[in-house]
C-alpha positions as CSV (number, residue, x, y, z in Angstrom):
1,X,-2.5,-11.1,-1.3
2,X,-0.5,-11.2,-4.5
3,X,0.1,-7.7,-5.7
4,X,-0.4,-7.5,-9.5
5,X,-1.1,-3.8,-9.5
6,X,-0.6,-1.1,-6.8
7,X,-3.9,-0.8,-5.0
8,X,-4.6,2.2,-2.8
9,X,-3.7,0.5,0.5
10,X,-0.5,-1.0,-0.8
11,X,0.6,2.3,-2.4
12,X,0.0,4.2,0.8
13,X,2.2,1.7,2.7
14,X,5.0,1.1,0.2
15,X,4.7,3.7,-2.6
16,X,5.1,2.8,-6.2
17,X,8.4,0.9,-6.0
18,X,9.3,-2.5,-4.7
19,X,10.2,-2.1,-1.0
20,X,14.0,-2.2,-0.2
21,X,13.2,-4.1,3.0
22,X,11.5,-7.5,2.7
23,X,11.7,-11.1,3.8
24,X,12.0,-13.7,1.1
25,X,10.6,-17.1,2.2
26,X,10.8,-20.6,0.6
27,X,9.7,-24.0,1.8
28,X,10.0,-27.6,0.5
29,X,7.5,-30.1,1.7
30,X,6.3,-33.7,1.4
31,X,3.2,-32.8,-0.5
32,X,0.4,-30.3,-0.8
33,X,-2.0,-31.3,2.0
34,X,-1.7,-28.8,4.8
35,X,-3.2,-31.2,7.3
36,X,-1.0,-34.2,6.6
37,X,2.2,-33.1,4.8
38,X,5.4,-31.8,6.4
39,X,7.8,-28.9,5.7
40,X,11.2,-30.6,5.2
41,X,13.2,-27.5,4.4
42,X,12.6,-23.8,5.0
43,X,14.8,-20.8,4.3
44,X,14.8,-17.1,4.1
45,X,16.7,-14.1,2.8
46,X,16.2,-10.8,4.6
47,X,16.8,-7.6,2.7
48,X,17.0,-4.2,4.4
49,X,17.5,-1.0,2.4
50,X,18.2,-3.1,-0.7
51,X,21.0,-5.1,0.8
52,X,20.9,-8.8,1.9
53,X,21.5,-8.7,5.7
54,X,20.6,-12.3,6.7
55,X,20.2,-15.7,5.0
56,X,19.4,-19.1,6.5
57,X,18.2,-22.4,5.2
58,X,17.4,-25.5,7.4
59,X,16.4,-29.0,6.7
60,X,13.8,-30.4,9.2
61,X,14.5,-34.0,10.3
62,X,11.2,-35.5,11.2
63,X,12.6,-39.1,11.5
64,X,13.4,-39.1,15.2
65,X,10.1,-37.5,16.2
66,X,6.9,-39.2,17.3
67,X,5.0,-37.3,14.5
68,X,5.7,-39.6,11.5
69,X,6.5,-43.2,10.6
70,X,9.8,-43.7,8.9
71,X,8.3,-45.7,6.0
72,X,5.7,-42.9,5.3
73,X,8.4,-40.2,5.2
74,X,10.7,-42.3,3.0
75,X,7.8,-42.8,0.6
76,X,6.9,-39.1,0.6
77,X,10.5,-37.9,0.0
78,X,11.1,-40.4,-2.7
79,X,7.8,-39.6,-4.4
80,X,8.8,-35.9,-4.4
81,X,12.1,-36.8,-6.1
82,X,10.2,-38.5,-8.9
83,X,7.8,-35.5,-9.2
84,X,10.4,-32.8,-9.1
85,X,13.3,-34.6,-10.7
86,X,16.9,-35.0,-9.9
87,X,17.1,-31.4,-8.6
88,X,15.2,-32.6,-5.5
89,X,18.0,-33.1,-3.0
90,X,15.9,-34.0,0.1
91,X,16.4,-37.8,0.1
92,X,15.9,-39.7,3.3
93,X,19.7,-39.8,3.8
94,X,20.1,-36.0,3.4
95,X,17.2,-35.3,5.8
96,X,18.7,-37.6,8.4
97,X,22.2,-36.2,8.0
98,X,21.5,-32.5,7.6
99,X,18.2,-32.1,9.4
100,X,17.6,-30.4,12.7
101,X,14.8,-30.7,15.3
102,X,11.7,-29.7,13.3
103,X,9.8,-28.2,16.2
104,X,12.7,-25.9,17.1
105,X,12.9,-24.8,13.4
106,X,9.1,-24.1,13.3
107,X,9.3,-22.1,16.5
108,X,12.1,-20.0,15.2
109,X,10.3,-19.3,11.9
110,X,7.0,-18.6,13.6
111,X,8.7,-15.9,15.8
112,X,10.6,-14.5,12.9
113,X,7.4,-14.2,10.8
114,X,5.5,-12.7,13.7
115,X,8.2,-10.1,14.3
116,X,8.3,-9.2,10.6
117,X,4.6,-8.9,10.4
118,X,4.5,-6.7,13.6
119,X,7.1,-4.4,11.9
120,X,4.6,-4.1,8.9
121,X,7.2,-5.3,6.4
122,X,6.4,-7.3,3.3
123,X,7.0,-11.0,2.6
124,X,8.2,-12.3,-0.8
125,X,7.7,-15.9,-2.0
126,X,7.4,-17.9,-5.2
127,X,4.0,-19.6,-5.1
128,X,3.7,-18.4,-1.6
129,X,-0.1,-18.2,-1.4
130,X,-0.7,-21.5,-3.2
131,X,2.0,-23.5,-1.5
132,X,4.2,-21.9,1.2
133,X,1.4,-20.2,3.2
134,X,-0.8,-23.3,3.2
135,X,2.0,-25.6,4.4
136,X,3.3,-23.1,7.0
137,X,-0.3,-22.6,8.3
138,X,-0.8,-26.4,8.5
139,X,2.6,-27.1,10.2
140,X,2.4,-24.1,12.6
141,X,-1.2,-25.1,13.5
142,X,-0.5,-28.8,13.9
143,X,2.8,-28.7,15.8
144,X,2.7,-25.3,17.5
145,X,-1.0,-24.7,17.8
146,X,-0.5,-21.3,16.2
147,X,-2.3,-19.6,13.3
148,X,-0.5,-18.2,10.2
149,X,-1.2,-16.3,7.1
150,X,0.8,-13.8,5.1
151,X,-0.4,-10.3,6.0
152,X,-3.0,-8.6,3.6
153,X,-1.2,-6.2,1.3
154,X,2.1,-7.4,2.7
155,X,2.9,-10.2,0.3
156,X,4.6,-10.2,-3.1
157,X,4.3,-13.3,-5.3
158,X,7.3,-13.8,-7.6
159,X,7.6,-16.0,-10.7
160,X,11.3,-16.5,-10.1
161,X,13.9,-16.9,-7.4
162,X,14.1,-14.6,-4.4
163,X,17.3,-12.8,-3.5
């Protein structure tokens, strides 16, 4: 849920100020279809008591997996570069060179998000409900057979960068 005003449940949980403890999440993906597209980069910034305590960003290399054809992934990454512009750094060469095992990365983030949710702490993301949540849900379901959604009254949508 995007919090545009402090509803009663949210106010009871967090008060009237932005929480000092939160998990900022961002993903990059091959397209917007949660059933077919892939997360190719995921990262987080963890804030506790108003201080950044952890940051990580990983590129997911789907090339050596059985899940995609190389020509399809080349096409999708190059198409995203045309859509996003020269700021899109995830070329096929970058994904192959910097990328890690995508299933291990998804397992790590699924556990991190489950732990964060269990603690009752909020998530922050830019376009999280319209993009990140859908692609996380699709990839977690497809490759880990696990459900995902940001917790109700536990998500902030931002119009800018997280940090």
